[in-house]
C-alpha positions in Angstrom: 0.1 0.3 -0.5 1.8 3.5 -1.1 0.8 6.0 1.4 1.1 9.3 -0.2 2.7 12.1 2.4 -0.8 13.7 2.8 -2.3 10.5 3.9 0.6 9.9 6.3 0.2 13.5 7.7 -3.7 12.4 8.4 -2.9 9.1 9.6 0.0 11.2 12.2 -3.0 13.7 13.2 -5.5 10.8 13.4 -3.2 9.1 15.7 -2.4 12.2 18.0 -6.5 12.5 18.3 -6.4 9.1 19.7 -3.7 10.1 22.3 -5.5 12.5 22.9 -8.7 10.6 23.7 -6.7 8.0 26.1 -5.6 10.9 27.8 -9.1 12.1 28.1 -10.3 9.0 29.7 -7.5 8.7 31.8 -8.6 12.0 33.4 -12.3 11.2 33.3 -11.3 7.2 34.3 -8.4 6.9 37.0 -6.9 3.6 36.6 -6.1 2.5 40.1 -4.5 -1.0 39.0 -0.9 -0.6 38.7 -0.6 -3.5 36.2 -3.5 -2.0 34.1 -1.8 1.4 34.7 2.0 0.5 33.2 0.0 -1.1 30.7 -2.3 1.8 29.6 0.7 4.0 30.0 2.6 1.7 27.6 0.5 1.7 24.8 -0.1 5.4 24.8 3.6 6.4 24.7 3.7 3.6 21.6 1.0 5.5 20.2 2.7 8.8 20.4 5.6 7.2 19.2 3.5 5.8 16.0 2.3 9.7 15.6 5.6 11.1 15.6 7.1 8.6 13.6 4.4 8.6 10.7 4.8 12.7 10.7 8.6 11.9 10.2 7.9 9.7 7.2 5.4 12.0 5.8 7.8 14.9 6.0 10.1 12.3 3.9 7.6 11.4 1.2 6.8 14.8 1.0 10.5 15.9 -0.2 10.3 12.7 -2.2 6.7 14.1 -4.2 8.4 17.9 -4.7 9.0 17.8 -8.3 11.8 20.7 -8.0 14.9 19.4 -7.4 17.3 20.8 -5.1 19.5 22.4 -7.7 16.4 24.7 -8.8 16.0 25.8 -5.2 19.8 26.6 -5.1 19.5 28.6 -8.3 16.6 29.9 -7.5 18.4 31.3 -4.2 21.7 32.5 -6.2 19.2 34.6 -8.3 17.8 36.1 -5.3 21.6 37.2 -4.2 22.4 38.0 -8.2 19.3 40.1 -8.3 19.6 42.1 -4.8 23.3 43.2 -5.5 22.2 45.0 -8.7 18.8 46.3 -8.0 18.6 49.6 -6.6 15.1 50.2 -6.1 14.6 49.2 -2.4 10.6 48.3 -2.5 12.0 45.2 -5.3 14.8 44.2 -2.6 12.4 43.9 -0.3 10.1 41.9 -2.5 12.9 39.3 -2.9 14.0 38.9 0.2 10.4 38.2 1.3 9.7 35.7 -1.6 13.5 33.9 0.0 12.1 33.8 3.0 8.9 32.1 2.0 10.5 29.9 0.1 13.3 29.1 3.1 9.7 28.1 5.4 8.4 26.1 2.4 11.7 23.9 2.8 11.5 23.8 6.0 8.1 22.7 6.5 7.8 21.2 3.2 4.6 20.2 1.2 4.4 19.3 -2.4 3.4 22.4 -3.8 4.2 24.5 -0.7 7.7 24.5 -2.3 6.8 25.0 -5.8 5.1 27.4 -5.2 7.1 29.6 -3.1 10.2 28.7 -5.9 7.5 29.9 -8.5 7.1 33.3 -6.1 10.6 33.6 -5.6 11.2 33.6 -9.9 8.4 35.9 -10.0 9.9 38.5 -7.3 13.1 38.6 -9.2 11.6 38.7 -12.8 8.6 40.9 -12.8 8.5 41.5 -16.5 7.5 37.3 -16.7 5.2 37.5 -13.9 2.8 40.2 -15.9 3.2 38.6 -19.1 
C-alpha cells in the first residue's frame, strides 16, 4: 500500500487525536490497578511514538514528492542574491527578500505544492516582467 505524504500526515494527526482521547479517558476514569496503569501508559507511549514516526515519514514522503530539484532551489536563491546586488529599488529588494524567506519556510515545512509555489513566487519577485506577461 503506497501512502502519500498527505495520507501519512492525516494518519499522524489521527494518532494524535487517539492519544488525546486516551489522555481524556485517563483523566475521566483514573486507573487504580498498577498493572493496568502500566499497560495503559505503555500503549499510550506507543501511540505517541507512532504519531511521531508517521509525521517523520510524511515529511520524507513530501520531500520525495516535490518535483522541484535541489538544484532549482539553489539556483533560485543564488539568483535572488545576484538580483539584490544589482537592484537599487528598495521595494523590489524587499519583495525578493520576502519571497526568499517564504521559500525557506516552505523548504523547512515541506508540502509538495508549497515549495514549488514558493519558488515560483521568488522567480516572479526577481523577474516581475515575466510575471505580468
